[in-house]
C-alpha positions in Angstrom: 33.3 45.3 -27.0 32.8 43.7 -23.5 35.0 40.6 -23.1 31.8 38.7 -22.0 29.7 39.6 -25.0 28.8 36.6 -27.1 30.8 34.2 -24.9 29.4 30.7 -24.2 29.9 30.0 -20.5 29.1 26.9 -18.6 28.3 27.4 -14.9 28.5 24.3 -12.8 26.7 24.7 -9.4 27.4 22.2 -6.6 25.5 21.5 -3.4 26.5 24.3 -1.0 24.5 27.0 0.8 26.8 29.4 -1.1 24.8 28.5 -4.3 22.5 31.4 -3.6 25.3 33.8 -4.5 25.8 32.2 -7.9 22.2 33.1 -9.0 23.3 36.7 -8.9 26.5 35.8 -10.9 24.4 34.0 -13.5 22.3 37.1 -13.9 25.3 39.5 -14.1 27.0 37.4 -16.7 23.9 37.2 -18.8 23.3 40.9 -18.6 26.9 41.5 -19.8 26.1 39.6 -23.0 27.2 36.0 -22.2 25.3 32.9 -23.0 25.2 31.1 -19.7 24.3 27.4 -19.5 23.8 26.2 -15.9 24.5 22.6 -14.9 23.3 21.6 -11.5 24.5 18.7 -9.5 21.9 16.6 -7.7 22.9 18.1 -4.4 22.8 21.7 -5.8 19.1 21.2 -6.6 18.4 20.9 -2.9 19.6 24.5 -2.4 18.6 26.5 -5.5 16.0 25.2 -7.9 16.5 25.0 -11.7 13.6 27.5 -12.2 15.7 30.2 -10.6 18.6 29.9 -13.0 16.4 29.4 -16.0 14.6 32.6 -15.3 17.8 34.5 -14.8 19.7 33.2 -17.9 16.8 32.5 -20.3 18.4 29.1 -20.9 17.2 25.6 -20.0 19.0 24.3 -16.9 20.8 20.9 -17.3 21.4 18.2 -14.8 20.5 14.9 -16.4 23.5 12.9 -17.8 21.4 11.7 -20.7 19.6 15.0 -21.5 20.4 16.1 -25.1 21.1 19.8 -25.9 19.5 21.5 -28.8 22.1 20.4 -31.3 21.4 16.8 -30.7 25.0 15.9 -29.7 25.7 13.9 -26.5 25.5 16.5 -23.7 28.9 16.5 -22.0 30.8 16.5 -25.3 28.8 19.3 -26.8 28.9 21.5 -23.7 32.5 20.9 -22.9 33.7 21.4 -26.5 31.6 24.5 -27.2 32.1 26.4 -23.9 34.5 29.4 -24.0 35.0 28.8 -20.3 33.7 26.5 -17.6 33.1 27.9 -14.1 32.4 25.6 -11.1 31.0 27.8 -8.3 30.5 26.9 -5.5 32.8 23.9 -5.8 32.4 21.5 -2.9 35.2 19.3 -1.5 33.3 16.3 -3.0 33.2 17.7 -6.5 36.8 18.9 -6.4 37.9 15.4 -5.4 35.9 13.9 -8.3 37.3 16.3 -10.8 40.9 15.6 -9.5 40.3 11.9 -9.8 39.1 12.3 -13.4 35.7 10.8 -12.6 32.8 11.1 -15.1 29.7 10.0 -13.1 27.5 13.0 -13.7 26.9 15.7 -16.3 29.2 18.3 -14.7 32.3 16.0 -14.3 31.9 14.5 -17.8 31.6 18.0 -19.3 34.8 19.1 -17.6 36.6 16.1 -19.1 35.5 17.2 -22.5 36.4 20.8 -22.0 38.6 22.6 -24.6 38.6 26.0 -23.0 39.8 27.3 -19.6 38.2 26.0 -16.3 37.8 28.0 -13.2 37.0 26.4 -9.8 35.7 28.5 -6.9 35.7 26.3 -3.7 33.3 26.9 -0.9 33.1 24.7 2.2 33.7 24.4 5.9 37.2 25.8 6.8 38.2 22.5 8.3 37.3 20.7 5.1 39.3 23.2 3.0 42.3 22.9 5.3 42.2 19.0 5.1 45.3 17.6 3.4 43.2 15.6 1.0 41.4 18.8 -0.2 44.7 20.7 -0.4 46.2 17.9 -2.5 43.2 17.8 -4.8 43.4 21.6 -5.3 47.2 21.3 -6.0 46.4 18.5 -8.6 43.9 20.7 -10.4 46.3 23.7 -10.5 49.1 21.4 -11.8 46.8 20.4 -14.7 46.2 24.0 -15.7 42.8 24.7 -14.0 42.4 28.0 -12.2 41.4 27.4 -8.6 40.5 30.5 -6.6 41.4 30.7 -2.9 38.2 31.1 -0.9 37.7 34.1 1.3 37.8 34.2 5.1 34.7 35.0 7.1 31.7 33.7 9.0 30.3 30.5 7.6 26.7 29.1 7.6 27.7 26.7 10.5 28.4 29.8 12.7 32.1 29.2 12.4 34.7 31.6 10.9 37.6 30.8 8.7 38.8 30.3 5.2 36.1 28.7 3.1 33.6 31.4 1.9 32.7 31.7 -1.7 33.8 35.1 -3.1 31.1 37.6 -3.8 29.6 37.7 -7.4 31.5 40.9 -8.4 34.9 39.2 -7.6 33.8 36.0 -9.4 32.8 38.0 -12.5 36.2 39.8 -12.4 38.0 36.5 -12.2 36.0 35.1 -15.1 36.9 38.2 -17.2 40.6 37.7 -16.3 40.4 34.0 -17.2 38.9 34.8 -20.7 41.4 37.6 -21.3 44.4 35.4 -20.4 43.1 32.7 -22.8 42.4 34.9 -25.9 42.8 38.6 -25.1 45.1 40.8 -27.2 47.2 41.7 -24.1 47.7 38.1 -22.9 51.2 37.6 -21.6 51.8 41.3 -21.2 52.4 43.1 -17.9 50.7 46.5 -17.5 51.1 49.0 -14.7 48.3 51.6 -14.1 48.3 54.4 -11.6 45.1 56.0 -10.3 43.7 58.5 -7.9 45.4 61.5 -6.3 48.2 61.7 -3.8 48.0 63.2 -0.3 51.0 65.2 0.8 50.9 65.6 4.6 51.0 69.0 6.3 50.6 67.5 9.8 49.1 64.2 11.0 45.5 65.2 10.1 45.8 67.6 7.1 47.2 67.2 3.6 47.6 68.8 0.3 45.6 66.9 -2.3 43.3 67.2 -5.3 39.8 66.1 -6.4 40.7 63.0 -8.4 38.3 60.2 -7.9 40.4 57.4 -9.5 37.5 56.3 -11.6 39.3 56.4 -14.9 42.4 54.6 -13.6 40.4 51.8 -12.0 38.4 51.4 -15.2 41.6 51.2 -17.2 43.1 48.6 -14.9 39.9 46.5 -15.2 39.8 46.8 -19.0 43.5 45.8 -19.3 42.7 42.8 -17.1 39.8 41.9 -19.4 42.2 42.0 -22.4 44.5 39.5 -20.8 47.2 41.6 -19.2 48.7 40.9 -15.8 47.9 44.2 -14.2 49.4 46.1 -11.2 47.3 49.1 -10.1 49.2 51.6 -8.0 46.5 53.7 -6.3 46.3 56.7 -4.2 43.5 57.0 -1.7 40.0 56.5 -3.3 36.6 55.3 -2.3 36.5 52.7 -5.0 36.6 48.9 -4.5 39.7 47.1 -5.8 39.2 45.5 -9.2 39.2 41.7 -9.0 42.1 39.8 -10.4 44.3 42.9 -10.3 47.3 43.4 -8.0 46.6 46.6 -6.1 49.3 48.6 -4.4 47.9 51.3 -2.1 50.0 54.4 -1.5 49.4 58.0 -0.2 52.2 60.3 -1.2 53.9 61.1 -4.5 57.2 59.6 -3.2 55.5 56.4 -2.2 53.9 56.2 -5.6 57.2 56.8 -7.4 58.8 53.9 -5.4 55.9 51.6 -6.0 55.8 52.4 -9.8 59.5 51.9 -10.1 59.2 48.4 -8.5 56.1 47.5 -10.5 57.7 48.5 -13.8 60.9 46.5 -13.4 59.4 43.7 -15.6 56.5 45.6 -17.2 55.7 46.1 -20.9 53.4 49.2 -20.5 52.9 52.0 -18.0 49.7 54.0 -18.0 50.3 57.0 -15.7 46.7 58.1 -14.9 47.2 59.2 -11.3 46.8 62.9 -10.4 50.1 63.2 -8.6 50.5 66.4 -6.6 53.1 68.6 -8.2 54.2 70.0 -4.8 54.5 68.8 -1.2 55.2 70.6 2.0 58.9 70.8 2.7 58.4 69.3 6.1 55.3 67.8 7.8 54.6 68.8 11.3 54.8 65.9 13.8 51.8 67.2 15.8 48.6 68.9 14.7 49.2 72.6 13.8 47.1 74.8 16.1 45.4 78.0 15.1 47.1 80.9 17.0 45.1 84.1 17.1 44.3 85.6 13.8 47.6 84.8 12.1 47.8 82.8 8.9 49.8 79.8 8.0 52.7 79.9 5.5 53.6 76.6 3.9 56.8 76.1 2.1 56.2 73.7 -0.9 58.9 71.8 -2.8 58.4 70.0 -6.1 57.5 66.3 -6.3 59.4 64.1 -8.8 58.0 63.7 -12.2 57.3 59.9 -12.1 56.7 59.1 -15.7 59.5 61.3 -16.9 61.8 59.1 -14.9 61.2 56.3 -17.4 62.1 58.4 -20.5 65.1 56.2 -21.3 63.2 52.9 -21.0 62.9 52.0 -24.7 61.3 48.7 -23.8 58.4 50.3 -22.0 55.4 51.7 -23.8 54.6 54.9 -21.8 51.2 56.6 -21.6 50.8 59.9 -19.8 47.9 62.1 -18.9 47.5 65.8 -19.1 44.7 67.4 -17.1 44.9 71.1 -18.0 42.8 74.2 -17.4 44.4 76.3 -20.2 45.9 75.6 -23.7 45.0 71.9 -23.4 46.4 70.5 -26.6 49.5 72.7 -26.7 50.5 71.7 -23.2 49.8 68.1 -24.0 52.1 68.1 -27.0 54.8 69.8 -25.0 54.6 67.1 -22.3 54.7 64.3 -25.0 58.1 65.4 -26.1 59.5 66.6 -22.8 58.6 63.4 -20.9 59.6 60.9 -23.6 56.1 59.5 -23.9 54.6 57.3 -26.6 51.1 58.7 -26.1 49.5 61.3 -23.9 45.8 61.6 -23.1 44.6 65.1 -22.6 41.4 66.3 -20.8 40.0 69.5 -19.4 40.6 69.3 -15.7 37.7 71.5 -14.6 35.3 69.5 -16.7 36.4 66.0 -15.7 38.0 65.7 -12.3 35.5 64.2 -9.8 32.8 63.8 -12.5 31.5 60.5 -13.9 32.0 61.4 -17.5 34.9 62.7 -19.6 36.0 63.9 -23.0 39.5 62.9 -24.1 42.1 63.8 -26.8 44.8 61.3 -27.8 48.0 63.0 -28.6 50.9 61.1 -30.1 53.7 61.7 -32.7 51.1 61.1 -35.5 48.7 63.8 -34.5 45.6 64.3 -32.3 42.5 62.0 -32.1 39.5 63.2 -30.1 37.2 60.9 -28.1 33.6 62.1 -27.3 32.4 62.8 -23.8 31.1 59.6 -22.3 30.9 57.8 -18.9 34.4 57.1 -17.6 34.0 53.3 -17.8 33.0 53.6 -21.5 35.8 56.1 -22.1 38.3 53.8 -20.4 37.3 50.9 -22.7 37.6 53.1 -25.9 40.8 54.6 -24.6 42.5 51.2 -23.8 41.4 49.8 -27.2 43.2 52.8 -28.8 46.2 52.2 -26.6 46.3 48.5 -27.5 46.3 49.4 -31.2 49.2 51.8 -30.8 51.0 49.3 -28.5 50.6 46.5 -31.1 52.1 48.7 -33.8 54.9 49.9 -31.5 55.8 46.2 -30.7 55.8 45.3 -34.4 58.1 48.2 -35.2 60.5 47.2 -32.4 60.6 43.6 -33.8 61.3 44.8 -37.3 64.1 47.1 -36.0 
C-alpha cells in the first residue's frame, strides 16, 4: 500500500509567490490517496485563492480561526490532533518566526501548537532574508524541537536575484513528506538500507566503455520504497537517466571498482544491503589514455579481467541482511539457487534478463532457503513495492531469529 494512502495531511500555505507550486503538491498528494486539508494564511490568499485548492483536493479550504470543521470540535485542536503530518509550504520568514515563538494568532499557528504528529517546514524567501541571523536562529529552534525544516534550493528568485531561498519542486516535497511519514511510523524506521542500481561502465578509452542495458528503474524504485517505509537509504548508482529520489542519499559511481568502494563505505553501519545493480562481470585490463584510432581493416582485441563480486564480499557479515539479484538468460532458478548459497545471501531475486533489462515491467522469483516464490509481471515501480514488502517480511523474521539466538 502507498504510504500516503488514507493519511490525513494538513497543508499550511503562507504568503509567498512560491505558493503556486504547492497547488501541484496538493493535487499529487490527493491523487496518491491522502486526505489533504489546506489552511491558508491571510497573506497566502493574495497569491493563490481558496477555490484552487478546494478544486484540487475536494476539501473545504480553511483560513478562519473560528471556522468549525465537520466534527464540530474547535478548529485548531481538531486539525492538529487528527493530522498524520503537518506541512508548511511555502513557509515565510514571518511564519517561521511566529512558530518558533510559540505564537497562536491564526489558524495555522494554533493548529501547529496542537499537533501530535510530525511537522515539516519548507522555507521560501529572499536569500538575504533566509541568511539573516534571526531566521537562521528560528530555523535552529524549530529543528531543536523536533520539527523537520528543509533547506531551500538555490536558484533565480522572483525578485530577479539568485541565491538560496527557492521552494523545492513538488516532486521533492512529496518525497520528503513520504520520508517524514515513514520515519514516524514505517516498519523500517531506524534501519539503514543500502541499495545499488544501474549498470557500471568499464572504460576502454576516454570515450568508450564496456557496459550493459540496465536502466536502474528497479533499484531507484526500491530505494524510494525503502525511504517510504522509514529507512535511512543510501543509493549507490551507476550512470542512469533517472532523477535522484528525494530524501535519499545518492552516491554516483561509474565503474565496478568505484561501486565496490562506495558500497563498502555505505555498509559500515547498515542493516540491509539490496544489491540490484547490474555490475559488469569483466573490465578491460587497461584503459587507453587516448582515443583508440581505427587502423586499416584490422580489428581490436581487448583483454578482459574479472571484476570483484561485491555482494559476495559481505558473506561473513552476519549482522547484515543481504539481498542479491540474478539476471539470467538460461536455467534461471537453478542459477539463482546456486548464487544464494555461493554468495552467502539471505534472499536472491531472479529475473529473465532478456525479458526485463531496459523494459518498464518485470516478472520476479524470490529464492531463499525456504523455497521459491513467484511475483507476476508488472510495472517495475509496482514490482519494487511488492518486492520490498516481501523483503521487509523476511527481514523482520530474520531480526527476530537473531534476537532469540
